[in-house]
Every structure is written in structure tokens, then in C-alpha cells.
N, C-alpha and C positions, 0 to 999 in steps of 0.2 A: 615174325608173327604175321600170318596172313589174315587180312580182314575178311570177315564173312560176307559183308555187303560192299558192292561197288556203287558208291554214291558220289556223283560229280555235280559241280556247280551248274552245268548245262545238261539238262535231261535230253537234249536233242543232238548230242555229240555225233559226229561222223563215226562210222564203225571203226575206222583206223585209229581215231583219237581215243575211243573207248578201249580199244585193244592196247594202246600204249599205256593207258592208266592202269589197266589190269596187269600188264607186264610189270610196271613199276611197283605195284602193290605186292606182287608175288616174287620179286627177286629174292633169292636166297640170302639169309642174313649174313652169310660169310662172303658176300660179293658186293663190291661197290663200283658203280660206273664212274669212269674218269671223264671229265669235261674240260674243254679249253676254249676260251673266247677268241673269236675271229681267226680260227686256226688255219683257214685256207685263204683269208683275205689280207692278213698281215703276218710278216715274219722276215727274219734276216736271210733265210735260205730260199725265199720265194722269188722267182723271176718271171712268172706269168700267172695271171689271175683267172684261171679256168676251173677252179675248184678241185684241182688234183694235187697241188703242192702245199706243204705244211712243215713248219719247223718240227712239230711233233712227229710227223711221218719221217722226216729226215733223220731224226734222232733214234727212233725205235722201230721204224718200218711199219707203223700202223697209225691210223687216225684215232682221235678220241671217240669215245662212245657218245658223248654229249657235246653238241656244237653250240657255242654261245654266240649271239648276235645282238646288235643294238642299233636303233634307228639314228643315233647320233652320228653313225658312220655313213649315213646315206640310205637310199632306197633302191639301189641298183645291184643288189647281190642275190637276187632270187635264185640264180643258177647254182650258187653255192649251197643254198638251203635245200633245193630239190636234189642235188647230187648227194648231199649227206643223207637225206631220206632214202634215196634209192640204194645206198650202201647199207641201209638198216640203222643208220645213226638217228639220234634224237636231237631235235632242235629246240632251243630255249632263247627267248628274247627278253632282255632288260630294255629299259627305255629312259635314257637321259634326255628328257624333254626340255626344250628351251622354255624360258620364263615367258608366259603368255602376256604378262603385263608390260614388260620392258623389251621383249623380243631378244634379250641377251641369253647367254647360255644357262645351263642348269646350276651353275655356281652363283648366279645372281640371286641373292636371297631376298629380294623385294617380295613382299607378301603377295601371293597370287592364287592360292588355293580357293579362298572365298570368292575370288573374281571369276573362276572357271566353273563354279557350281551353278546350278539352275538359278536364274535371277541375277547372277553376277555380270559385271561389265564385259567379261571376256568369255562368257559361256558359249556363244556361237562360234568363236574362234577355236575353242577346245573341241566342240562337236565336229568342226571341219577337220581338225587333226585326227580325231577318231574315225571319221569317214575315210580318210586316206589310209590310216592304219588297217581298218577293216578291209578295204579294197586290196591292200597289199597281201594280207593274210589269205584272202579268198582267191588271190591270183597264184598262190603256190600250189602247183600240181606236179606230181611225178609222172613218169612215163606211163604209169598205169591209169592216169587220168584222175586219180584220187587227190583230194586236198591233203597237204602235208600237215600233220598234227604239230602243234606248237605249245610249249609251256611259256605263257606270257607272264612277265614279272615287272609290272609297273610300280612306280613310287617306292623303290627299294631303299634300304638303310634309313627309313623314315624316323627312327628314334634318335638319330644323330641330327646335327644342325649344319650340314655343309651343302645340302641341296635346298631349293626353294620350297619343297614339300616337307622339310624337316620339322622336328618337334618345336623349335623356337618360332616357327613361321606360320603355324596353323594349329588350331585347337584339336583335341582328340576327336571331337565330333565332326569337325570339318574334314579331317583326314579320312575317317571312316566313310563319310558321305561321298567324297570324291572317288574313293575306291569302288564303292557300291554303284555309283552312277556309271563309272567306266565299264564295269562288268555288265550292268543292265543295258547300257546303250549298245555295246558290241554284241551281246548275246540276243537281246530281245528286239531292239530297233534295227540293227544291221544284219541280224541273222548269221552271225559269224560263229560257226559251230565246229571249228577245228582247234579250239583253244582250251587249255587247262590253265588255271590261274594260280600263281605262286605269291606268297607273302614272305618278305625277307627283311626284317629289321637287322640292325647291326649288333653283334655281340660286344660285350658280355651282358648276361641277364642275372638279376637277383633271384629269379624264380619264375614259376609259371605265370603269375599275375603280371609281373614286369614284362614278360614277352607278349602277353595278350593285351596290353594296355591300349594299343591302337589297332588291334585285330578287327577287321571288318565283319567277321562272323563266318560261321561254317558254311552258310549258303553262298559265300563268295570266294572261298579258297579251296583249292585242291591240293596244293603243295605247301607244307609247313617248312619254310626255309630260314636261312640265316646267312649273313656275310660276316667274315672275320679275317683280318690280316694281322699277322704277328710273326715273331721270330724265335723267341726263347722258349725254354721249357715251362716257365711260369704261364706264358700265354697259352701254350699247348694244354696245360692242366686245366685252365679256365675254359678252354674250348671244349674239353671233354664234358665238363659240367653243363655247358650250353647245349651240347648235343644230346645229353640225357634229357634235358628239358624239352627240346623240340620233338624228340622221339616219343616221349611220354604224351605230349599233346597230340601228336599225329595218331598214335595208336588209340588213344581214348576217343578220338573224333573221326576215325576212319579215313585219315589222310595219308599222304606220302611225305616222309621227312627227307630233307636234302640240305647239304652244305652248298648253298647256291653260289657263293664266292668264297674262296680261301686262297691264301698265298703269303709268301714272305712280305713283310710290311712295305719294304722299299724296293720291291722287285728283286730279281736275282743277280743284279749287278754286284760288283765287289763292294762289300760293306764292312771291311776291316777285319781285324784278327778274330773276332767272335763269329765269323761266318760259319754256318753249319752246313757242310757239304752233304750231310745225310738228312736234310730237312724232310724230304719226301718220305723216306722209309721210317723216320722217327714218327711222323704224323700217322702213317698207315699202321704201324705197330701199336701206337696208342689207341687208335680206333678199334683195331682188331681185339685188343685186350680188354675192352670195355663192353660188357654185355648189352648195354643200351645204345651206346654210340655206334656200334657196328650195325645197327638196324637202319642207318641212313641209306638211301638208295643211290645217291650220286654226290660227287663233289666236283666243283668247277674252279679252275684257276683262270686268272685274267690273261689278257692278250700279250702277244709278242709284238709290241708296237714300235720299238726302237732299241738300239744297243744299250740304252740305260733304262729301259722300261719293258721288261719281259719276265715271264713266269714259267716257261718251259725251256730247259737248257737246249742249246743248239751248238753245232760245230764241236769244238773241243772244250767247251765250258767245264769247269771243275766239278759241277754237279751232275754231269751227264751220266756217270757211272751209277749214281744213286737213283736217277730217274729210270735207268734201264732195269735196275733191281726192282723198282716200284712196278714197272711194266710187266716184268716176269713173274711177280708174285701172283699166286693163284687167286688172291682176294680181289685183284683189280680187273675190271672189264673194259676193254677198248673196242673200237669199232669192229675189228676182225673177229671178235668173240660173239658178235650179235648175229642173230638169225632173223632176217626180215620177216619171215612168216610168223615167227614167235612174237616179235615186237608189235607187228601191225596187222596180223591176220588171226589172232587167237580169240 
């Protein structure tokens, strides 16, 4: 379904970012972009960090269409982002922010959301963090001199309670308020106009109302996303229900639907006799066979961070053959299938 109107959170988006959103809106329903987190910065087959090597590329001879990044990994990978853009790839950032109250990591669940809101004890520190974030995004320029469009996905998996912005550690209104402040500060105060904003709670959902419980509002979200990790066919069936929900919401509100994180629950390391070597193709076939689910625009798997923490098969891993079939399927889109002009100049 192609939306008649192109309505974005930021009415002053750069031309390239508008073009990206238009491209995402209009992707054929029979095609899904494949994404991989940290694909050129982390991997078992990478021996130089120049943005050209990737476990994904090593396995199938192509890069992902969507490149995932996160500030938890540092601030020194701009070259990787710009090279992805120059290849016609699409960049998305999640943000595992440190706890602003304790200065510990994102798993420290000391309550902090109220403290970084306007009037809170750590509000200035949070604004300084957003200043740095804005400066980084505005420093990303391709060889064409244009700002690189970014899909920004802060405060993800917020309906769970494993991060300090999770459901047990802030009220519904506090969560909505900090998301709205973040958008308004980056867009209006810092004039950061190369960002699309994604909302991505964790599945599963009991229905539309459940998904929207902490939704900041249509004026703050461009991409209706969700994260979900699982293994068996029961999980996969529930995931299809979840995708039906987010596609319905996206279509009704003129947004883009995406599976912003997905993968086998405990990475692709050996996990016993029940291991499903055809996990990728099973997932793809389930999505393709569901009229609603197949309307999602992209899916992204997590990083290849270590031999016991990876989501794209590499070397002679037993799931390599399945991933190659996934790559070869006409429904999947990788970087080599993307046309820079179509993505960023339409």
C-alpha cells in the first residue's frame, strides 16, 4: 500500500532524507530490506576497520541494505556510516544511553527518566548528550557534500524493564515526555534535519492499544517498529500477529512499518538439538505468506560481536546455506540491489 501523503516529523528535512522516506514508503510489498548491526565494525572475518569488510559480505558477497549503529560502541565510526550511504545503503541508529543519574550503563535501572526531563537534576547533562549527538549527525556528509540521512531509534524496547527507560522505571507520561523532548530539542533547538524517528517497543503485543500505550504521538514518529527475539515456531506465529498490528498502525497513520530488531534469541551459536538451521528462510516464508506482515519495509538482525554472540552466519557455520537462500530469494533486498539515485534523489 502506497501512502498518498508524505508526512514526516520534521517539515524541514533535507532533500535526501525526504527522498529516503519516500523510498521506504513506496517499496514494493513483495520486497523487504535486510539490515545488520555493526556490519563493517564488528565481525569474525574482519581484519581491518575501513568500512569495506563484513561477515555479511564474506558470506554472500554483498552488504546489508540497512546498516545498524549505536553510540554505545563509540563515536568514531563516521567513515563507516558515510561509506554505507555512498553505496546507497540506509543507516539507522539505536542508542543504548548510559544512566544519567549513576553514570553506569544502560542496564543500571536506577530511575533516571524524570531526572533528565526539563526541571530534573540531570536535565543539563542530557541536553549536553543531545548536543553531542546532534553534532555527530550533522558531521555525517558523503562525497557529494550532503548530510547522510539517519533513522534514529532512541529509548527502544521501552515496554520491557531491562533498560533504565523501561516500563518499571518511568511512568507512561514520563516516557512520552522524554521522547517528545528529544525530538523537539534535536529538530527545533539544534536544527538537526537529517533524522527520521523510529519507535520500537518489544514484542509481543495484545493488540493495537497495547502497542500504543507509550507511543509519543504521530507528530514524533516516522517509523512504526518493533523488536523481537525468538527461536521456535510458536514465537514466529506470535511475531506474525505483531507484524500485522504494526502494519495496521503504520498504514492508518501514514508511517513506515519495520522489524527494527529480530533474531534467534540466544544468537546463532550452537544451542542444542533443537537448533533450526533454516531459521532465516522459515521467517521469510512466514512473512511472505502473510498479507499484512509482508508490508514491513525492513528487518534488522543484531551484531556479530563475538564467536558466541552473532546473528549472521560466517565461515562454514551450519546456517550459512540457509542464509544464502535467504539472500538469493527475490523478496530480500541487499545493498547491491539498491540504486543510490532512487533511494536518495527521488
